[in-house]
One Martini backbone bead per residue (centre of mass of N, CA, C, O) as a GRO file, in nm:
protein
  212
    1UNK     BB    1  -0.589   0.559  -0.223
    2UNK     BB    2  -0.684   0.337   0.012
    3UNK     BB    3  -0.581   0.226   0.292
    4UNK     BB    4  -0.519  -0.058   0.455
    5UNK     BB    5  -0.522  -0.325   0.664
    6UNK     BB    6  -0.331  -0.473   0.854
    7UNK     BB    7  -0.214  -0.764   0.936
    8UNK     BB    8  -0.254  -1.016   1.132
    9UNK     BB    9  -0.155  -1.249   1.323
   10UNK     BB   10  -0.123  -1.554   1.320
   11UNK     BB   11  -0.411  -1.683   1.487
   12UNK     BB   12  -0.611  -1.475   1.481
   13UNK     BB   13  -0.915  -1.361   1.427
   14UNK     BB   14  -0.787  -1.291   1.119
   15UNK     BB   15  -0.639  -1.490   0.935
   16UNK     BB   16  -0.430  -1.544   0.706
   17UNK     BB   17  -0.329  -1.693   0.453
   18UNK     BB   18  -0.124  -1.950   0.440
   19UNK     BB   19   0.122  -1.814   0.273
   20UNK     BB   20   0.118  -1.572   0.458
   21UNK     BB   21   0.157  -1.695   0.734
   22UNK     BB   22   0.427  -1.842   0.662
   23UNK     BB   23   0.590  -1.567   0.633
   24UNK     BB   24   0.619  -1.481   0.924
   25UNK     BB   25   0.875  -1.657   0.989
   26UNK     BB   26   1.045  -1.469   0.770
   27UNK     BB   27   0.998  -1.226   0.903
   28UNK     BB   28   1.122  -0.898   0.984
   29UNK     BB   29   1.191  -0.693   1.224
   30UNK     BB   30   1.151  -0.355   1.226
   31UNK     BB   31   1.354  -0.085   1.238
   32UNK     BB   32   1.521   0.206   1.179
   33UNK     BB   33   1.645   0.026   0.982
   34UNK     BB   34   1.705  -0.052   0.676
   35UNK     BB   35   1.648  -0.292   0.460
   36UNK     BB   36   1.750  -0.588   0.278
   37UNK     BB   37   1.610  -0.722   0.034
   38UNK     BB   38   1.366  -0.909  -0.071
   39UNK     BB   39   1.096  -0.697  -0.027
   40UNK     BB   40   1.234  -0.446   0.122
   41UNK     BB   41   1.408  -0.426  -0.155
   42UNK     BB   42   1.333  -0.233  -0.450
   43UNK     BB   43   1.405  -0.213  -0.801
   44UNK     BB   44   1.342   0.000  -1.052
   45UNK     BB   45   1.402   0.196  -1.307
   46UNK     BB   46   1.356   0.479  -1.103
   47UNK     BB   47   1.338   0.319  -0.823
   48UNK     BB   48   1.361   0.309  -0.463
   49UNK     BB   49   1.235   0.041  -0.242
   50UNK     BB   50   1.157   0.082   0.103
   51UNK     BB   51   1.083  -0.001   0.394
   52UNK     BB   52   0.913   0.133   0.620
   53UNK     BB   53   1.038   0.366   0.868
   54UNK     BB   54   1.117   0.584   1.121
   55UNK     BB   55   1.312   0.764   0.936
   56UNK     BB   56   1.066   0.877   0.754
   57UNK     BB   57   0.889   1.083   0.902
   58UNK     BB   58   0.940   1.364   0.780
   59UNK     BB   59   0.865   1.300   0.482
   60UNK     BB   60   0.579   1.170   0.535
   61UNK     BB   61   0.463   1.424   0.671
   62UNK     BB   62   0.497   1.622   0.437
   63UNK     BB   63   0.304   1.471   0.249
   64UNK     BB   64   0.047   1.420   0.452
   65UNK     BB   65   0.009   1.751   0.504
   66UNK     BB   66  -0.071   1.785   0.216
   67UNK     BB   67  -0.363   1.870   0.070
   68UNK     BB   68  -0.319   1.756  -0.217
   69UNK     BB   69  -0.291   1.444  -0.119
   70UNK     BB   70  -0.621   1.493  -0.001
   71UNK     BB   71  -0.853   1.580  -0.210
   72UNK     BB   72  -1.047   1.313  -0.174
   73UNK     BB   73  -0.965   1.304   0.167
   74UNK     BB   74  -0.932   1.556   0.372
   75UNK     BB   75  -0.965   1.428   0.660
   76UNK     BB   76  -0.681   1.251   0.634
   77UNK     BB   77  -0.499   1.453   0.708
   78UNK     BB   78  -0.196   1.533   0.850
   79UNK     BB   79  -0.142   1.748   1.154
   80UNK     BB   80   0.076   1.547   1.284
   81UNK     BB   81   0.340   1.344   1.363
   82UNK     BB   82   0.174   1.128   1.532
   83UNK     BB   83   0.010   1.033   1.290
   84UNK     BB   84   0.261   0.935   1.119
   85UNK     BB   85   0.379   0.741   1.336
   86UNK     BB   86   0.133   0.552   1.356
   87UNK     BB   87   0.138   0.470   1.060
   88UNK     BB   88   0.421   0.346   1.062
   89UNK     BB   89   0.352   0.125   1.277
   90UNK     BB   90   0.144  -0.021   1.093
   91UNK     BB   91   0.342  -0.081   0.855
   92UNK     BB   92   0.537  -0.257   1.007
   93UNK     BB   93   0.334  -0.474   1.097
   94UNK     BB   94   0.289  -0.573   0.811
   95UNK     BB   95   0.559  -0.694   0.773
   96UNK     BB   96   0.564  -0.878   1.026
   97UNK     BB   97   0.286  -1.045   0.949
   98UNK     BB   98   0.302  -1.074   0.601
   99UNK     BB   99   0.585  -0.968   0.440
  100UNK     BB  100   0.428  -0.703   0.369
  101UNK     BB  101   0.404  -0.352   0.233
  102UNK     BB  102   0.539  -0.040   0.263
  103UNK     BB  103   0.708   0.203   0.069
  104UNK     BB  104   0.979   0.408   0.023
  105UNK     BB  105   1.025   0.640  -0.240
  106UNK     BB  106   1.315   0.678  -0.443
  107UNK     BB  107   1.586   0.840  -0.587
  108UNK     BB  108   1.884   0.721  -0.638
  109UNK     BB  109   2.077   0.974  -0.697
  110UNK     BB  110   1.955   1.150  -0.415
  111UNK     BB  111   1.706   1.033  -0.225
  112UNK     BB  112   1.452   1.141  -0.307
  113UNK     BB  113   1.122   1.165  -0.207
  114UNK     BB  114   0.830   1.057  -0.374
  115UNK     BB  115   0.694   0.836  -0.172
  116UNK     BB  116   0.426   0.606  -0.102
  117UNK     BB  117   0.385   0.231  -0.111
  118UNK     BB  118   0.171  -0.065  -0.181
  119UNK     BB  119   0.089  -0.345   0.030
  120UNK     BB  120  -0.197  -0.472   0.213
  121UNK     BB  121  -0.368  -0.670   0.415
  122UNK     BB  122  -0.735  -0.740   0.401
  123UNK     BB  123  -0.919  -0.928   0.605
  124UNK     BB  124  -1.223  -0.866   0.523
  125UNK     BB  125  -1.154  -0.953   0.197
  126UNK     BB  126  -0.873  -1.104   0.116
  127UNK     BB  127  -0.680  -0.868   0.021
  128UNK     BB  128  -0.451  -0.689  -0.164
  129UNK     BB  129  -0.392  -0.351  -0.091
  130UNK     BB  130  -0.358  -0.075  -0.279
  131UNK     BB  131  -0.103   0.194  -0.229
  132UNK     BB  132  -0.067   0.565  -0.261
  133UNK     BB  133   0.170   0.854  -0.207
  134UNK     BB  134   0.261   1.158  -0.353
  135UNK     BB  135   0.457   1.404  -0.433
  136UNK     BB  136   0.372   1.675  -0.613
  137UNK     BB  137   0.648   1.717  -0.753
  138UNK     BB  138   0.602   1.397  -0.889
  139UNK     BB  139   0.387   1.447  -1.071
  140UNK     BB  140   0.341   1.317  -1.405
  141UNK     BB  141   0.578   1.062  -1.431
  142UNK     BB  142   0.474   0.752  -1.348
  143UNK     BB  143   0.532   0.658  -1.043
  144UNK     BB  144   0.264   0.526  -0.959
  145UNK     BB  145   0.273   0.288  -1.157
  146UNK     BB  146   0.560   0.179  -1.085
  147UNK     BB  147   0.488   0.120  -0.786
  148UNK     BB  148   0.232  -0.055  -0.825
  149UNK     BB  149   0.353  -0.271  -0.988
  150UNK     BB  150   0.555  -0.374  -0.783
  151UNK     BB  151   0.337  -0.446  -0.573
  152UNK     BB  152   0.180  -0.649  -0.742
  153UNK     BB  153   0.418  -0.838  -0.801
  154UNK     BB  154   0.482  -0.899  -0.499
  155UNK     BB  155   0.213  -1.029  -0.429
  156UNK     BB  156   0.218  -1.260  -0.643
  157UNK     BB  157   0.481  -1.398  -0.541
  158UNK     BB  158   0.385  -1.442  -0.246
  159UNK     BB  159   0.035  -1.463  -0.320
  160UNK     BB  160  -0.125  -1.585  -0.584
  161UNK     BB  161  -0.417  -1.641  -0.448
  162UNK     BB  162  -0.434  -1.333  -0.394
  163UNK     BB  163  -0.588  -1.061  -0.446
  164UNK     BB  164  -0.562  -0.756  -0.623
  165UNK     BB  165  -0.644  -0.436  -0.488
  166UNK     BB  166  -0.875  -0.143  -0.523
  167UNK     BB  167  -0.997   0.142  -0.353
  168UNK     BB  168  -1.207   0.397  -0.529
  169UNK     BB  169  -1.306   0.684  -0.602
  170UNK     BB  170  -1.488   0.815  -0.845
  171UNK     BB  171  -1.323   1.111  -0.854
  172UNK     BB  172  -1.038   0.931  -0.896
  173UNK     BB  173  -0.900   0.924  -1.191
  174UNK     BB  174  -0.600   0.872  -1.146
  175UNK     BB  175  -0.619   0.594  -0.998
  176UNK     BB  176  -0.794   0.452  -1.205
  177UNK     BB  177  -0.567   0.476  -1.428
  178UNK     BB  178  -0.347   0.312  -1.284
  179UNK     BB  179  -0.490   0.032  -1.249
  180UNK     BB  180  -0.563  -0.009  -1.542
  181UNK     BB  181  -0.259  -0.033  -1.631
  182UNK     BB  182  -0.235  -0.307  -1.458
  183UNK     BB  183  -0.515  -0.486  -1.513
  184UNK     BB  184  -0.741  -0.372  -1.347
  185UNK     BB  185  -1.084  -0.420  -1.274
  186UNK     BB  186  -1.405  -0.294  -1.267
  187UNK     BB  187  -1.653  -0.406  -1.019
  188UNK     BB  188  -1.766  -0.167  -0.892
  189UNK     BB  189  -1.975  -0.083  -0.645
  190UNK     BB  190  -1.845  -0.127  -0.315
  191UNK     BB  191  -1.814  -0.219   0.020
  192UNK     BB  192  -1.584  -0.129   0.233
  193UNK     BB  193  -1.509  -0.333   0.507
  194UNK     BB  194  -1.347  -0.107   0.665
  195UNK     BB  195  -1.489   0.182   0.593
  196UNK     BB  196  -1.804   0.164   0.471
  197UNK     BB  197  -1.772   0.243   0.174
  198UNK     BB  198  -1.854   0.342  -0.146
  199UNK     BB  199  -1.644   0.183  -0.384
  200UNK     BB  200  -1.425   0.114  -0.621
  201UNK     BB  201  -1.351  -0.206  -0.745
  202UNK     BB  202  -1.028  -0.332  -0.802
  203UNK     BB  203  -0.909  -0.623  -0.989
  204UNK     BB  204  -0.717  -0.915  -1.111
  205UNK     BB  205  -0.995  -1.065  -1.058
  206UNK     BB  206  -1.244  -1.242  -0.987
  207UNK     BB  207  -1.506  -1.174  -0.744
  208UNK     BB  208  -1.715  -1.232  -0.509
  209UNK     BB  209  -1.959  -1.043  -0.379
  210UNK     BB  210  -1.943  -1.145  -0.082
  211UNK     BB  211  -1.650  -1.047  -0.025
  212UNK     BB  212  -1.748  -0.720  -0.079
   0.00000   0.00000   0.00000
């Protein structure tokens, strides 16, 4: 699943929707220390989800530099820690500007990092964009669905008027299956306004063709 663009600060060139913008005043600037309390900390049946922070660099680089995690978009693989550090910086800004973003997912028992995922607001479409990337050691156990479901639920609680969406390559059958299990419907091939690519757009409700 392709990552979205983090939301700009309210009042910027592409302001976020009203309820998202209002959340900016409640958002906490993230430092190297993990935050506590929803939505920065969420527990599902099997996972502990904490807002991405700088302390996650080593584990997130390990996952993002593994070619298996980028088989559908090989050019996106992280080849140095600076790329991952910049990605973390953008993820943190998403939390700061819109009150939601990506989590690092861990197993509560031992703290092992399963992967990363969540939602980020995509100004060009007006959607919450679902995203995840998991450590191959934890594939095939339903964690992608569990993480994505928590993200979609958080987005709906935060801004129920904003569609939850996922932009997915045709050949990425795994991710298409995940979002279908969440109840997102395939709206066909649309041009991702951020990446400029024709991808399958999945959304949790009907959206006007002009929006995408």
